[in-house]
VOPAGU-2260 file (C-alpha; in pm, 1 decimal, decimal comma):
REM VOPAGU-2260
SITE   aa  ch    i         X         Y         Z
SITE  MET   A    0    2438,5  -22277,8    5839,4
SITE  ALA   A    1    2304,7  -22200,3    6187,9
SITE  MET   A    2    2647,8  -22131,6    6340,0
SITE  LEU   A    3    2761,9  -21922,0    6044,1
SITE  ASP   A    4    2451,7  -21706,8    6055,6
SITE  GLY   A    5    2495,4  -21612,3    6419,5
SITE  SER   A    6    2841,3  -21468,0    6370,6
SITE  ILE   A    7    2744,8  -21296,3    6042,3
SITE  VAL   A    8    2476,5  -21106,6    6233,1
SITE  ASN   A    9    2733,1  -20996,8    6493,1
SITE  VAL   A   10    2953,3  -20824,6    6236,1
SITE  ALA   A   11    2652,5  -20668,7    6064,1
SITE  LEU   A   12    2512,5  -20512,8    6384,2
SITE  PRO   A   13    2654,9  -20161,8    6335,8
SITE  ARG   A   14    2508,1  -20137,6    5983,1
SITE  ILE   A   15    2176,2  -20283,5    6097,4
SITE  GLY   A   16    2163,3  -20035,6    6384,8
SITE  ARG   A   17    2225,7  -19737,0    6157,4
SITE  GLU   A   18    1982,9  -19842,1    5884,0
SITE  LEU   A   19    1698,2  -19937,5    6118,1
SITE  ASN   A   20    1778,1  -19668,4    6376,9
SITE  ALA   A   21    1801,4  -19933,7    6648,2
SITE  SER   A   22    1893,8  -19868,5    7011,4
SITE  VAL   A   23    2119,9  -20092,7    7220,3
SITE  ALA   A   24    1805,8  -20275,3    7338,1
SITE  GLY   A   25    1701,6  -20322,2    6974,6
SITE  LEU   A   26    2038,8  -20477,5    6888,8
SITE  GLN   A   27    2012,0  -20702,5    7195,4
SITE  TRP   A   28    1669,0  -20824,1    7083,3
SITE  ILE   A   29    1796,9  -20893,2    6730,4
SITE  LEU   A   30    2048,4  -21132,6    6883,6
SITE  ASP   A   31    1839,3  -21260,6    7173,8
SITE  GLY   A   32    1522,6  -21320,4    6969,8
SITE  TYR   A   33    1705,7  -21593,4    6781,9
SITE  LEU   A   34    1877,1  -21736,2    7091,2
SITE  LEU   A   35    1553,7  -21731,9    7290,6
SITE  ALA   A   36    1369,3  -21948,7    7039,7
SITE  LEU   A   37    1670,2  -22177,3    6999,1
SITE  ALA   A   38    1731,2  -22230,3    7371,6
SITE  SER   A   39    1360,8  -22275,6    7449,0
SITE  LEU   A   40    1279,5  -22526,5    7177,0
SITE  ILE   A   41    1594,1  -22730,8    7118,8
SITE  LEU   A   42    1492,9  -23000,7    7369,5
SITE  ILE   A   43    1140,9  -23053,1    7237,1
SITE  ALA   A   44    1281,8  -23046,0    6883,3
SITE  GLY   A   45    1494,5  -23346,8    6972,5
SITE  SER   A   46    1182,6  -23520,6    7100,5
SITE  LEU   A   47    1002,7  -23450,5    6774,3
SITE  GLY   A   48    1291,3  -23615,2    6591,2
SITE  ASP   A   49    1265,2  -23921,3    6815,5
SITE  HIS   A   50     892,7  -23955,0    6740,7
SITE  TYR   A   51     867,9  -23856,7    6375,1
SITE  GLY   A   52    1215,4  -23913,4    6231,5
SITE  ARG   A   53    1538,6  -23721,7    6279,8
SITE  ARG   A   54    1609,7  -23663,9    5912,0
SITE  ARG   A   55    1253,1  -23546,5    5856,9
SITE  MET   A   56    1277,5  -23288,3    6135,4
SITE  PHE   A   57    1621,6  -23182,3    6015,8
SITE  VAL   A   58    1490,6  -23117,3    5664,1
SITE  ILE   A   59    1188,1  -22928,3    5799,9
SITE  GLY   A   60    1424,1  -22720,6    6013,8
SITE  VAL   A   61    1650,1  -22636,2    5720,0
SITE  VAL   A   62    1355,4  -22532,8    5502,4
SITE  TRP   A   63    1212,3  -22325,2    5789,1
SITE  PHE   A   64    1551,9  -22164,9    5854,0
SITE  GLY   A   65    1599,4  -22077,0    5487,9
SITE  ALA   A   66    1251,0  -21928,1    5450,3
SITE  SER   A   67    1276,4  -21723,2    5769,7
SITE  SER   A   68    1620,5  -21600,3    5661,3
SITE  VAL   A   69    1459,2  -21452,8    5350,8
SITE  LEU   A   70    1207,0  -21273,6    5573,3
SITE  CYS   A   71    1496,5  -21141,4    5787,0
SITE  GLY   A   72    1660,4  -21004,9    5473,7
SITE  LEU   A   73    1339,6  -20822,4    5379,4
SITE  ALA   A   74    1280,7  -20665,5    5724,8
SITE  VAL   A   75    1218,4  -20289,6    5717,8
SITE  SER   A   76    1210,8  -20217,8    6093,7
SITE  THR   A   77    1369,1  -20338,8    6415,1
SITE  PRO   A   78    1050,2  -20508,9    6546,2
SITE  MET   A   79    1005,0  -20688,0    6212,8
SITE  LEU   A   80    1365,1  -20810,8    6216,6
SITE  VAL   A   81    1331,1  -20929,1    6577,0
SITE  GLY   A   82    1015,5  -21122,4    6487,8
SITE  THR   A   83    1174,8  -21290,3    6187,2
SITE  ARG   A   84    1481,9  -21373,2    6395,9
SITE  VAL   A   85    1253,3  -21556,2    6640,5
SITE  LEU   A   86    1118,6  -21756,5    6345,1
SITE  GLN   A   87    1474,9  -21826,3    6238,6
SITE  GLY   A   88    1552,7  -21955,4    6589,3
SITE  ILE   A   89    1265,5  -22204,0    6561,9
SITE  GLY   A   90    1422,5  -22339,0    6243,2
SITE  GLY   A   91    1761,1  -22355,9    6415,1
SITE  ALA   A   92    1611,1  -22557,5    6700,9
SITE  LEU   A   93    1455,5  -22805,0    6457,6
SITE  LEU   A   94    1774,1  -22868,0    6260,4
SITE  THR   A   95    2032,5  -22867,5    6541,9
SITE  PRO   A   96    1973,3  -23174,4    6766,7
SITE  GLY   A   97    2003,2  -23450,5    6506,7
SITE  SER   A   98    2362,7  -23390,5    6398,3
SITE  LEU   A   99    2534,3  -23486,9    6722,5
SITE  ALA   A  100    2296,8  -23777,9    6787,6
SITE  ILE   A  101    2378,2  -23926,4    6446,2
SITE  LEU   A  102    2749,3  -23873,2    6508,2
SITE  GLN   A  103    2726,1  -24035,6    6851,0
SITE  ALA   A  104    2568,5  -24344,5    6693,7
SITE  SER   A  105    2824,5  -24368,4    6413,5
SITE  PHE   A  106    3141,9  -24420,2    6617,0
SITE  VAL   A  107    3248,3  -24663,5    6885,9
SITE  ARG   A  108    3326,0  -24505,1    7221,3
SITE  ALA   A  109    3704,3  -24507,7    7170,0
SITE  ASP   A  110    3674,5  -24297,9    6852,2
SITE  ARG   A  111    3419,6  -24043,1    6970,2
SITE  GLY   A  112    3668,8  -23797,1    7117,1
SITE  ARG   A  113    3825,2  -23728,9    6776,8
SITE  ALA   A  114    3488,0  -23738,8    6600,5
SITE  ILE   A  115    3331,2  -23490,8    6841,7
SITE  GLY   A  116    3646,7  -23281,3    6813,3
SITE  ALA   A  117    3596,8  -23261,1    6437,0
SITE  TRP   A  118    3226,2  -23177,6    6487,5
SITE  SER   A  119    3313,4  -22905,3    6738,8
SITE  GLY   A  120    3592,5  -22776,9    6519,6
SITE  LEU   A  121    3371,8  -22742,8    6212,9
SITE  GLY   A  122    3098,7  -22575,7    6418,0
SITE  GLY   A  123    3355,9  -22342,2    6570,8
SITE  LEU   A  124    3505,6  -22283,1    6226,3
SITE  ALA   A  125    3166,5  -22178,2    6092,3
SITE  ALA   A  126    3115,2  -21943,1    6386,0
SITE  ALA   A  127    3466,3  -21801,6    6356,5
SITE  ILE   A  128    3461,2  -21749,4    5979,8
SITE  GLY   A  129    3119,3  -21584,1    6002,6
SITE  PRO   A  130    3255,1  -21235,3    6075,8
SITE  LEU   A  131    3475,7  -21250,9    5765,7
SITE  VAL   A  132    3193,7  -21376,8    5545,2
SITE  GLY   A  133    2954,6  -21126,6    5701,3
SITE  GLY   A  134    3195,8  -20841,2    5648,3
SITE  LEU   A  135    3238,5  -20926,4    5282,3
SITE  LEU   A  136    2864,1  -20961,3    5226,8
SITE  VAL   A  137    2788,7  -20633,6    5404,6
SITE  GLN   A  138    3041,0  -20447,5    5193,2
SITE  VAL   A  139    2936,4  -20614,0    4867,7
SITE  TRP   A  140    2578,6  -20493,7    4909,6
SITE  SER   A  141    2405,5  -20483,5    5247,1
SITE  TRP   A  142    2360,4  -20663,6    5577,7
SITE  ARG   A  143    2053,4  -20816,1    5413,3
SITE  LEU   A  144    2274,5  -21037,9    5199,6
SITE  GLY   A  145    2399,1  -21204,3    5518,9
SITE  PHE   A  146    2048,7  -21347,6    5560,6
SITE  LEU   A  147    1960,2  -21405,9    5195,8
SITE  ILE   A  148    2273,0  -21618,7    5143,6
SITE  ASN   A  149    2107,5  -21888,1    5357,7
SITE  LEU   A  150    1851,5  -21970,8    5089,1
SITE  PRO   A  151    2090,9  -22143,0    4842,5
SITE  ILE   A  152    2272,3  -22307,2    5134,5
SITE  ALA   A  153    1939,7  -22445,6    5259,5
SITE  VAL   A  154    1862,3  -22590,3    4915,6
SITE  VAL   A  155    2197,8  -22773,6    4909,7
SITE  CYS   A  156    2150,0  -22896,3    5268,8
SITE  VAL   A  157    1808,2  -23043,8    5190,7
SITE  TRP   A  158    1942,8  -23220,3    4881,5
SITE  LEU   A  159    2240,3  -23366,3    5073,3
SITE  ALA   A  160    2025,4  -23477,3    5366,4
SITE  ARG   A  161    1768,6  -23652,0    5149,5
SITE  LYS   A  162    2035,9  -23820,8    4937,6
SITE  TYR   A  163    2289,8  -23932,0    5198,1
SITE  VAL   A  164    2137,5  -23929,1    5549,3
SITE  PRO   A  165    1931,3  -24237,9    5643,0
SITE  GLU   A  166    1609,2  -24186,6    5835,3
SITE  SER   A  167    1612,4  -24290,7    6201,0
SITE  ARG   A  168    1383,8  -24261,1    6500,4
SITE  ASP   A  169    1372,9  -24401,1    6852,1
SITE  GLU   A  170    1149,6  -24706,5    6829,3
SITE  THR   A  171    1151,5  -24746,4    7208,9
SITE  VAL   A  172    1026,3  -24398,5    7292,7
SITE  SER   A  173     681,2  -24382,0    7442,2
SITE  GLY   A  174     456,6  -24126,3    7603,3
SITE  ARG   A  175     349,5  -23783,8    7488,1
SITE  ILE   A  176     578,1  -23497,6    7394,6
SITE  ASP   A  177     613,1  -23252,1    7682,4
SITE  VAL   A  178     464,2  -22947,9    7510,3
SITE  THR   A  179     365,6  -22792,5    7843,3
SITE  GLY   A  180     721,7  -22806,0    7972,2
SITE  SER   A  181     854,1  -22649,5    7654,1
SITE  VAL   A  182     598,2  -22366,8    7669,8
SITE  LEU   A  183     676,9  -22297,1    8037,5
SITE  GLY   A  184    1049,5  -22293,6    7967,6
SITE  ALA   A  185     999,9  -22053,6    7676,0
SITE  ILE   A  186     781,3  -21821,7    7886,6
SITE  GLY   A  187    1035,4  -21823,8    8167,8
SITE  LEU   A  188    1331,3  -21742,7    7942,9
SITE  ALA   A  189    1133,4  -21479,6    7750,1
SITE  GLY   A  190    1019,2  -21301,3    8066,8
SITE  ILE   A  191    1364,4  -21293,8    8227,2
SITE  THR   A  192    1526,3  -21182,5    7900,7
SITE  ALA   A  193    1270,8  -20903,2    7848,2
SITE  ALA   A  194    1322,1  -20773,7    8202,3
SITE  LEU   A  195    1701,9  -20776,0    8170,1
SITE  VAL   A  196    1706,0  -20610,8    7827,5
SITE  GLU   A  197    1445,2  -20341,8    7897,5
SITE  ALA   A  198    1536,5  -20250,7    8259,8
SITE  PRO   A  199    1834,8  -20022,8    8177,2
SITE  GLY   A  200    1629,6  -19804,8    7942,8
SITE  ARG   A  201    1289,3  -19813,4    8115,4
SITE  GLY   A  202    1397,4  -19841,1    8477,6
SITE  VAL   A  203    1358,8  -20131,6    8718,4
SITE  ALA   A  204    1024,5  -19997,7    8848,1
SITE  ASP   A  205     866,6  -19978,3    8501,6
SITE  PRO   A  206     543,7  -20187,8    8492,5
SITE  LEU   A  207     653,4  -20373,9    8177,9
SITE  VAL   A  208     983,9  -20470,3    8338,3
SITE  LEU   A  209     816,0  -20581,4    8661,6
SITE  VAL   A  210     551,2  -20787,8    8482,0
SITE  ALA   A  211     812,5  -20949,1    8258,1
SITE  ALA   A  212    1028,3  -21039,0    8559,5
SITE  VAL   A  213     736,9  -21188,2    8753,3
SITE  VAL   A  214     610,5  -21385,5    8453,3
SITE  GLY   A  215     961,5  -21507,9    8377,6
SITE  LEU   A  216    1034,4  -21623,8    8732,0
SITE  ALA   A  217     692,6  -21787,6    8761,6
SITE  GLY   A  218     742,2  -21964,8    8427,6
SITE  LEU   A  219    1083,6  -22100,3    8527,2
SITE  ALA   A  220     954,5  -22210,8    8868,8
SITE  ALA   A  221     662,4  -22392,4    8705,9
SITE  PHE   A  222     902,5  -22550,7    8454,1
SITE  VAL   A  223    1127,6  -22685,7    8730,1
SITE  ARG   A  224     829,6  -22816,6    8926,8
SITE  LEU   A  225     693,0  -22992,3    8619,0
SITE  GLN   A  226    1029,6  -23153,5    8541,9
SITE  LEU   A  227    1051,1  -23285,7    8897,9
SITE  ARG   A  228     702,2  -23438,6    8881,2
SITE  SER   A  229     677,3  -23552,5    8519,4
SITE  ALA   A  230     724,6  -23914,1    8413,0
SITE  THR   A  231     868,7  -23796,0    8079,6
SITE  PRO   A  232    1053,7  -23470,3    8155,6
SITE  LEU   A  233    1234,6  -23265,3    7893,1
SITE  VAL   A  234    1522,0  -23221,4    8140,1
SITE  PRO   A  235    1543,7  -23528,1    8368,3
SITE  PRO   A  236    1655,7  -23385,0    8707,2
SITE  VAL   A  237    1822,7  -23713,5    8805,9
SITE  MET   A  238    2091,9  -23653,9    8543,1
SITE  PHE   A  239    2226,0  -23366,9    8751,9
SITE  ALA   A  240    2294,4  -23605,6    9038,8
SITE  ASP   A  241    2614,5  -23694,7    8852,3
SITE  ARG   A  242    2886,3  -23446,8    8956,0
SITE  THR   A  243    3073,9  -23454,0    8626,3
SITE  PHE   A  244    2758,0  -23393,7    8422,9
SITE  THR   A  245    2657,3  -23101,1    8645,3
SITE  LEU   A  246    3000,5  -22937,8    8655,3
SITE  SER   A  247    3064,4  -22973,8    8282,2
SITE  ASN   A  248    2727,1  -22812,1    8211,5
SITE  GLY   A  249    2808,4  -22537,4    8462,1
SITE  LEU   A  250    3135,0  -22480,7    8275,6
SITE  THR   A  251    2940,3  -22468,1    7949,5
SITE  PHE   A  252    2702,6  -22203,4    8083,8
SITE  VAL   A  253    2964,0  -21960,0    8213,4
SITE  VAL   A  254    3209,5  -22006,6    7923,8
SITE  TYR   A  255    2942,9  -21963,0    7656,4
SITE  ALA   A  256    2804,9  -21663,4    7843,6
SITE  ALA   A  257    3153,1  -21509,9    7831,2
SITE  LEU   A  258    3191,0  -21597,4    7462,3
SITE  GLY   A  259    2852,3  -21450,2    7375,0
SITE  GLY   A  260    2939,0  -21122,4    7543,5
SITE  VAL   A  261    3284,6  -21091,8    7388,2
SITE  MET   A  262    3180,4  -21181,1    7034,3
SITE  MET   A  263    2887,3  -20937,6    7041,4
SITE  LEU   A  264    3104,1  -20644,8    7151,6
SITE  LEU   A  265    3427,0  -20727,2    6964,6
SITE  VAL   A  266    3292,4  -20647,2    6619,2
SITE  LEU   A  267    3130,5  -20330,6    6752,5
SITE  GLN   A  268    3457,1  -20220,5    6914,0
SITE  LEU   A  269    3662,3  -20285,7    6600,6
SITE  GLN   A  270    3422,7  -20101,2    6370,5
SITE  VAL   A  271    3309,0  -19814,2    6594,3
SITE  SER   A  272    3617,7  -19740,6    6805,0
SITE  LEU   A  273    3898,7  -19849,8    6574,4
SITE  GLY   A  274    3731,0  -19756,5    6245,2
SITE  TYR   A  275    3758,1  -20100,7    6082,8
SITE  SER   A  276    3543,2  -20179,3    5781,6
SITE  PRO   A  277    3310,2  -20480,9    5818,1
SITE  THR   A  278    3549,8  -20692,4    5609,2
SITE  ALA   A  279    3852,5  -20585,5    5814,4
SITE  ALA   A  280    3663,5  -20660,6    6136,7
SITE  GLY   A  281    3590,9  -21008,5    6001,5
SITE  LEU   A  282    3952,7  -21062,3    5896,3
SITE  ALA   A  283    4066,9  -20963,4    6244,0
SITE  GLY   A  284    3920,0  -21285,8    6381,4
SITE  LEU   A  285    4070,2  -21509,3    6111,2
SITE  PRO   A  286    4338,4  -21653,6    6345,9
SITE  ILE   A  287    4057,7  -21802,5    6557,9
SITE  THR   A  288    3930,0  -21981,9    6248,2
SITE  ILE   A  289    4273,2  -22123,3    6167,0
SITE  ILE   A  290    4341,4  -22233,2    6524,5
SITE  MET   A  291    4001,4  -22403,0    6558,6
SITE  LEU   A  292    4045,4  -22581,9    6225,6
SITE  LEU   A  293    4394,1  -22709,2    6311,5
SITE  LEU   A  294    4357,6  -22796,6    6678,6
SITE  SER   A  295    3997,5  -22888,8    6771,8
SITE  GLY   A  296    4018,8  -23247,4    6647,5
SITE  ARG   A  297    4356,1  -23292,4    6815,5
SITE  SER   A  298    4217,7  -23145,2    7135,4
SITE  GLY   A  299    3934,3  -23398,4    7138,3
SITE  ALA   A  300    4177,8  -23684,4    7077,4
SITE  LEU   A  301    4410,4  -23560,3    7353,4
SITE  ALA   A  302    4124,0  -23545,5    7602,1
SITE  GLN   A  303    4035,7  -23904,6    7507,4
SITE  ARG   A  304    4394,6  -24008,2    7580,8
SITE  ILE   A  305    4481,0  -23817,8    7901,0
SITE  GLY   A  306    4137,7  -23729,6    8036,3
SITE  PRO   A  307    3957,2  -23397,3    7996,6
SITE  ARG   A  308    4027,9  -23228,8    8330,7
SITE  THR   A  309    4350,1  -23053,3    8230,2
SITE  GLN   A  310    4195,0  -22901,9    7918,3
SITE  LEU   A  311    3877,5  -22800,7    8103,6
SITE  VAL   A  312    4094,8  -22598,1    8340,9
SITE  VAL   A  313    4360,6  -22468,0    8100,3
SITE  GLY   A  314    4112,3  -22379,5    7822,3
SITE  PRO   A  315    3897,9  -22136,5    8026,6
SITE  CYS   A  316    4214,6  -21983,3    8176,9
SITE  LEU   A  317    4346,4  -21917,2    7825,7
SITE  LEU   A  318    4012,5  -21761,5    7734,6
SITE  ALA   A  319    4029,9  -21536,4    8041,8
SITE  THR   A  320    4386,0  -21435,4    7949,4
SITE  GLY   A  321    4279,6  -21352,6    7594,3
SITE  MET   A  322    3993,5  -21140,6    7726,1
SITE  LEU   A  323    4224,2  -20947,9    7957,8
SITE  LEU   A  324    4460,1  -20885,8    7666,6
SITE  LEU   A  325    4165,8  -20752,2    7464,9
SITE  THR   A  326    4116,6  -20475,5    7722,9
SITE  ARG   A  327    4415,0  -20302,6    7555,4
SITE  VAL   A  328    4216,8  -20269,8    7231,4
SITE  GLY   A  329    4089,8  -19914,4    7201,6
SITE  PRO   A  330    4099,7  -19616,6    6963,8
SITE  GLY   A  331    4441,0  -19600,2    6797,4
SITE  SER   A  332    4542,0  -19958,4    6887,8
SITE  SER   A  333    4738,9  -20147,5    6624,8
SITE  TYR   A  334    4626,4  -20486,9    6504,5
SITE  VAL   A  335    4964,3  -20658,9    6540,1
SITE  GLY   A  336    5046,7  -20504,9    6875,8
SITE  SER   A  337    4710,6  -20529,6    7052,5
SITE  VAL   A  338    4442,3  -20726,3    6865,9
SITE  LEU   A  339    4638,9  -21020,7    6723,1
SITE  PRO   A  340    4806,6  -21148,5    7045,2
SITE  ALA   A  341    4473,6  -21144,6    7228,4
SITE  ILE   A  342    4292,5  -21316,0    6942,8
SITE  VAL   A  343    4554,8  -21593,1    6925,2
SITE  VAL   A  344    4536,0  -21667,0    7299,3
SITE  PHE   A  345    4156,3  -21653,5    7281,0
SITE  GLY   A  346    4153,6  -21900,7    6988,8
SITE  LEU   A  347    4385,5  -22139,2    7173,2
SITE  GLY   A  348    4147,8  -22133,6    7467,4
SITE  LEU   A  349    3850,2  -22214,4    7245,6
SITE  ALA   A  350    4030,3  -22501,6    7073,2
SITE  THR   A  351    4139,6  -22638,5    7410,7
SITE  VAL   A  352    3799,6  -22645,1    7582,8
SITE  VAL   A  353    3516,2  -22684,2    7328,2
SITE  ALA   A  354    3563,3  -23045,6    7215,2
SITE  PRO   A  355    3657,2  -23187,5    7559,5
SITE  VAL   A  356    3358,5  -23031,5    7737,6
SITE  THR   A  357    3117,0  -23164,9    7473,0
SITE  ALA   A  358    3267,4  -23513,8    7496,1
SITE  THR   A  359    3260,7  -23500,9    7877,9
SITE  VAL   A  360    2891,2  -23413,4    7891,3
SITE  LEU   A  361    2805,2  -23704,7    7661,9
SITE  ALA   A  362    3030,6  -23952,7    7840,9
SITE  ALA   A  363    2891,2  -23868,5    8185,4
SITE  VAL   A  364    2563,6  -24050,1    8111,3
SITE  PRO   A  365    2497,6  -24398,0    7970,6
SITE  ASP   A  366    2546,8  -24414,8    7593,2
SITE  GLU   A  367    2178,9  -24468,7    7517,1
SITE  HIS   A  368    2098,5  -24136,5    7684,3
SITE  ALA   A  369    2362,9  -23926,3    7510,5
SITE  GLY   A  370    2095,2  -23752,3    7305,8
SITE  VAL   A  371    1917,7  -23594,8    7600,0
SITE  ALA   A  372    2257,3  -23499,8    7746,0
SITE  SER   A  373    2358,4  -23321,5    7423,9
SITE  GLY   A  374    2020,7  -23147,6    7411,6
SITE  VAL   A  375    2056,2  -23021,5    7768,0
SITE  ASN   A  376    2411,9  -22904,7    7698,7
SITE  ASN   A  377    2305,0  -22722,6    7381,2
SITE  ALA   A  378    2019,9  -22550,6    7562,4
SITE  ILE   A  379    2249,5  -22445,7    7848,0
SITE  ALA   A  380    2506,6  -22303,8    7604,5
SITE  ARG   A  381    2240,0  -22099,3    7421,9
SITE  ALA   A  382    2093,5  -21981,3    7752,9
SITE  GLY   A  383    2440,8  -21863,2    7855,7
SITE  ASN   A  384    2467,9  -21661,7    7533,0
SITE  LEU   A  385    2117,4  -21528,0    7584,0
SITE  ILE   A  386    2170,1  -21405,3    7940,4
SITE  ALA   A  387    2510,8  -21250,8    7863,5
SITE  ILE   A  388    2378,3  -21049,6    7569,6
SITE  ALA   A  389    2086,6  -20932,0    7784,5
SITE  VAL   A  390    2294,8  -20835,6    8089,8
SITE  LEU   A  391    2638,2  -20719,6    7975,1
SITE  PRO   A  392    2540,0  -20392,0    7803,9
SITE  ALA   A  393    2367,3  -20280,2    8125,0
SITE  ILE   A  394    2668,7  -20373,0    8337,3
SITE  ALA   A  395    2890,8  -20186,7    8091,1
SITE  GLY   A  396    2667,7  -19877,9    8095,5
SITE  LEU   A  397    2567,4  -19902,7    7729,0
SITE  THR   A  398    2213,7  -19777,2    7666,8
SITE  GLY   A  399    2024,6  -19597,6    7390,6
SITE  GLU   A  400    2261,5  -19528,3    7100,7
SITE  SER   A  401    2578,0  -19506,1    7312,1
SITE  TYR   A  402    2727,6  -19797,4    7116,6
SITE  SER   A  403    2794,9  -19549,1    6834,4
SITE  ASP   A  404    3018,5  -19333,7    7063,5
SITE  PRO   A  405    3380,1  -19467,8    7059,8
SITE  ALA   A  406    3461,4  -19338,1    7409,0
SITE  ALA   A  407    3147,4  -19482,0    7570,9
SITE  LEU   A  408    3181,9  -19810,1    7382,4
SITE  THR   A  409    3548,8  -19851,6    7479,2
SITE  SER   A  410    3471,9  -19793,5    7845,8
SITE  GLY   A  411    3185,5  -20044,5    7835,8
SITE  TRP   A  412    3396,7  -20288,4    7633,7
SITE  ARG   A  413    3666,1  -20300,4    7901,5
SITE  VAL   A  414    3420,7  -20348,1    8186,3
SITE  SER   A  415    3250,6  -20629,9    7993,3
SITE  LEU   A  416    3581,6  -20804,1    7929,7
SITE  LEU   A  417    3663,6  -20806,4    8300,3
SITE  VAL   A  418    3324,4  -20961,8    8375,5
SITE  CYS   A  419    3366,5  -21220,4    8099,3
SITE  ALA   A  420    3718,8  -21308,5    8215,2
SITE  GLY   A  421    3576,5  -21368,7    8562,0
SITE  LEU   A  422    3314,0  -21602,4    8416,3
SITE  ALA   A  423    3585,3  -21796,6    8232,1
SITE  VAL   A  424    3777,7  -21841,9    8558,8
SITE  VAL   A  425    3460,0  -21979,4    8719,6
SITE  GLY   A  426    3449,1  -22225,9    8430,1
SITE  ALA   A  427    3805,4  -22336,2    8508,8
SITE  LEU   A  428    3703,6  -22398,0    8870,3
SITE  CYS   A  429    3416,7  -22617,1    8746,3
SITE  GLY   A  430    3664,8  -22810,7    8533,3
SITE  LEU   A  431    3867,3  -22903,1    8841,7
SITE  GLY   A  432    3581,7  -23120,3    8968,5
SITE  VAL   A  433    3517,4  -23346,0    8668,0
SITE  ARG   A  434    3617,0  -23714,0    8674,5
SITE  ASN   A  435    3929,8  -23743,7    8464,2
SITE  SER   A  436    3848,0  -24103,5    8371,4
SITE  VAL   A  437    3513,7  -24014,1    8212,8
SITE  LEU   A  438    3641,2  -24047,4    7852,4
SITE  ALA   A  439    3836,4  -24370,8    7904,4
SITE  PRO   A  440    3717,3  -24653,1    7672,6
SITE  GLU   A  441    3652,8  -24879,8    7972,0
SITE  HIS   A  442    3461,6  -24610,9    8163,3
SITE  VAL   A  443    3101,2  -24693,2    8245,4
SITE  ALA   A  444    2874,7  -24400,5    8328,9
SITE  PRO   A  445    2715,1  -24431,3    8673,7
SITE  GLN   A  446    2372,5  -24588,6    8641,7
SITE  GLY   A  447    2229,4  -24521,6    8987,4
SITE  LYS   A  448    1862,6  -24442,7    8943,1
SITE  LEU   A  449    1917,1  -24291,7    8600,8
SITE  ASP   A  450    1620,1  -24472,5    8450,0
SITE  LEU   A  451    1559,6  -24260,1    8145,5
SITE  GLY   A  452    1416,2  -24534,7    7931,8
SITE  LYS   A  453    1092,3  -24341,8    7898,1
SITE  CYS   A  454    1251,6  -23999,7    7860,5
SITE  LEU   A  455    1244,7  -23810,0    7534,4
SITE  HIS   A  456    1586,8  -23772,2    7378,2
SITE  CYS   A  457    1759,4  -23747,3    7044,3
SITE  ALA   A  458    2017,4  -24024,4    7071,9
SITE  VAL   A  459    2014,6  -24334,0    6852,6
SITE  ASP   A  460    1960,9  -24638,2    7071,5
SITE  GLY   A  461    2159,0  -24948,2    6993,2
SITE  PRO   A  462    2508,7  -25011,7    6858,0
SITE  PRO   A  463    2680,3  -24788,3    6604,3
SITE  THR   A  464    2564,0  -24840,7    6247,9
SITE  HIS   A  465    2901,6  -24742,5    6101,6
SITE  VAL   A  466    3238,9  -24800,5    6265,4
SITE  ARG   A  467    3544,6  -24610,7    6152,9
SITE  GLY   A  468    3846,1  -24834,0    6087,2
């Protein structure tokens, strides 16, 4: 539900912008309001699940997400939609952490590559099919239906969770929840995001931009200081002493930043510059859906067998190639000649890298601490999306309502793709440094001084409760 909603909003952006008379900054805030809440709160949400029950927090998150989606569908102005999107992000943060922690506890180490591949593939499938679903919903009635559709889905999710998902919590966790750290992290991300989004329109010297930048930097500095000094940090700094953990998270940041930028602008380019309807723009990305569905599980299993390094290098390179091919997409371009080849290469890159990088992050730490590792990786991925959406329009020269001008949008689109391709190449360089043995069944994550026994995380301690085969 959370992944589907994000990509539905992308395809609905042109209609939302026209109906609410939104500027480029307004469209950025509609996307970043959600991502800001999600990235800021996903770690503390995992801690709440540890303390009070993972299924309980998941159900609360689904109910919250469904209710806030209704409010999004009823929004009558850009500020109101941004505010309700922030509420929706809170719900997304509450429901997201538990799924991977439960999965991690349900399979023995040798089977996790394929299991995580299926998890990544279904998440990627939801994100990829979102533009098609969003396009259909927009054309059936309005962009509002893209939000309202979440209500019946939420009802089904709550029923399934209460009927089939057993309650679990971390009985060993102790200490208070780091609310202060979460608040500082949220303030830091909010300040930096506000400065980046508003600077192109207001000017770098604008008082609001300056205050936002100062508050954001101070918040992030205070967050880092607190994590270094706290006995129960949200983000244990010692985890980053492991090279593979650090590099795979670095790869996650730059690749998801590139993905966030491309997916935001692709649907705009297809609808504004090429004249596609919302449904046609959604159908254009259908090959990504098919490729992710067919190959993600196999990609995870392959990484388990041969090690992840090859896929963590080849995958980002394929993504960069697909992005460079997309630079040919402009007014008058044909789908078969220009859009389809780029989309296929792009989809192959996604299927190659997503499952292996997730599995690598989890395998780089001891099994009992996989929850905090997945939380950190999720937060880093969302932060990458957040920063890209805030920065790329300014780099591309898109301000005000220039996104509605095909010539200006195409020029900005091509500049953005070059930047995103460069980010993907940086991700490939990060992939070169990971330990290729990290997914081997006999691999033991380095212990060192990684004493996280008192840290807050969302993993399930102890042996798997269900073993496949």
